[in-house]
C-alpha positions, 0 to 999 in steps of 0.5 A: 354338190350338197347343201348343208343347213341347220334345218331341213324340212322333209316329209317327216318334218324339220330335221336337223343334221342333214345334207341335202345331195344334188345331182343332175337338177335332182335330190339324190339323197337327204343324208347325215353330212359327216365330214365336209366334202367338196362342193359342199355349200354350207348354209348356217343358220339357215332352214331349207324349204321345198320351193313354192309353185306359181300355178297361175300367172300372166307374166306380161301383166306385171308391165301393166301394175298399177294402172287397174288399181280400184277397177272392177273386173270389166273396168280393168278388162276395158280400160287396161288389160286389152288397150295396153297388152296391144302396146307390147311387141315381142321384146316387151312381152319377153321383158314383162316375163323377165320382170315378173320371173325376177319378182318371183324368184325373189320371193322364193317360187321356183315354177311359174305357170304362166297362161300366155295369150298374146299369140299374134300369129304363131309361137314366136311370142311364146318362144320369147316368154320361154326364153326369159324363163331360161334366162332368169332361171325359174322353171316354167309351165307354159299354158299356152293359151286357145282363144277364139272369142270375137270380143277379145283383141286380135292378137288373142285369137286364133282358129280352132285348126291353127291354135290345135297345130301351133301348140302341139308344135310348142309342145314337141319343140320343148318336150325334152327341156328339163325346165320347160313344160308345155301344156294346152290352155283353152282360155275360159268357157266365155273366151274359148268356143266349145270346139276350142276347149274340146281340141285343148282337152284332146291335145292334152289326151294325146300328150298325156298332160294337164290342160288349163281353163279359167273357170267361173272367175266373177258371177257374170261368167256363169250367167252368161255361159248359163245364157249362151251354152244353157249350162253353167260353167262346170256343167257345160264343161262335163257336157263337153267331156273334158271335166276330169283329172287332166283339167285344172280349173283356174279360179272356181269362185262361183260353184254351186254344191253340186259343181264341187261335187262334180269337180271332186268325182271327176278328179279335176283340179283347181288353181286358186288365186285368193289375193287376185280374187279379192283384189277384183272383188270376185269372191271366195273360192270354197277351198275346205269344200272343195278338198273334203270332195278330193279336188286337188289344189295349187295356189297362184298369184294371177297377173301382177296387175290383178294382185300387185304382189307376186309371192306364194308365200303370201298366198298361203297366208291369204288362202287360209285367212280368207276361209277363216273369215268366210266360215267364221272359223279359226280352224278352217284351213291350217297353216300345214294345209296351206303350205302344202297348197303351195308346194307339193300339191301345186307341184303334183297338180302340175305333174312335176316331181317338185315340192318336197325335199325327198330323193328323186324330187327336183331341186327346187329349194329355198333358204330362209334366214332363221335369224329374221325377226319375222321367224321369231320367236321360235315356236311352229316354224311352218306357222311362221313361215305361212303367217309371219314371215317377211320376204326379206327372210328368203336368202337363197333360191335353187332351181333344178340345182342352180342357185339363182338367188344368193344372199338375197341377190339374183345371180342371173340377171342385173336387176337395176338394168331390168328396171330401167328397161321397164321404166322406160318401156311404160314411162307415161302409161295412164288411163 
């Protein structure tokens, strides 16, 4: 199969007169189209972009959207997250995942990291999420949580031994899946004991994978970790010996200069969720400072009830604008940098050969309508994509070479039926 658009965003910039050949889920070539070939997909008036990567989400939380609006973090956690997550059985978890994946694809995201922690007593719920990802058609990194804080609901919690065994079993089961990767995810310095955090790191070491952990999302976490562990979150992780190139810290809002330097020196990465951090009033992560010391960064939406939108294109815009207002500098974070964070950098941080249109990369691609008013006047198209593009400009999406959005419609699921099921499940939910 070859995609033949009007424009292609390649490693060297926008190019015309190029066809993108796809074989076995990967880009085989970016080449002159020559004459029409069997299997060509003509995309006149379209620009082809690498698919965005959602580096952090909790998919089941899309079912809780709207319940916690205008609450602070603690109010949201105690009045919305904990009680309503208890209402979800395995079918509800799968429905929430499908609902979230469908929205992400329609907004162009081709990969989702689902930081998943409704374990009950095994991996069956996680398998339901994986099955939903396959059905809807998104690439999934299942960040399988490891959580043992006694203040959390029972279904979140496991012993260190059980969590270690189960995450290892899930990794082994999906080791050869073309569109699914499983990585360990000790919840956070407050949600996972030192032993659990070390166990997650040890699984990542044994599997040569990344591991995910929430870090310093709110100011309260730093105060609590300092009180309970004798160090702020990044220093605590450094003392545990887990701060390194395998670690993807999520949020990292409340870090001091030394902690930022520690992350950079260790080669650690960040999954940054600007809209969620704004929505909960958490603060603004210091991206330019982190980039300067070598922290690798990707962009995430976080859960659908701490953001209310699941668009990485929007997170690109928010990441740039927040740094401008924080530093009072209109050049603090460019559109090109923000676009890279949401595509290539996020993919590479996860160990995925995606986020770039080049031979050998995964065929995760997005087409946008060059005639859409939000992309006019035609000046700098990357800047228009980051700062101006409407979601309605996104017309087609391919994941692993499979067309999952065609002319603005999902090809894999009946959206009307999906929404009807969501409505039935959540009918009458209020706080």
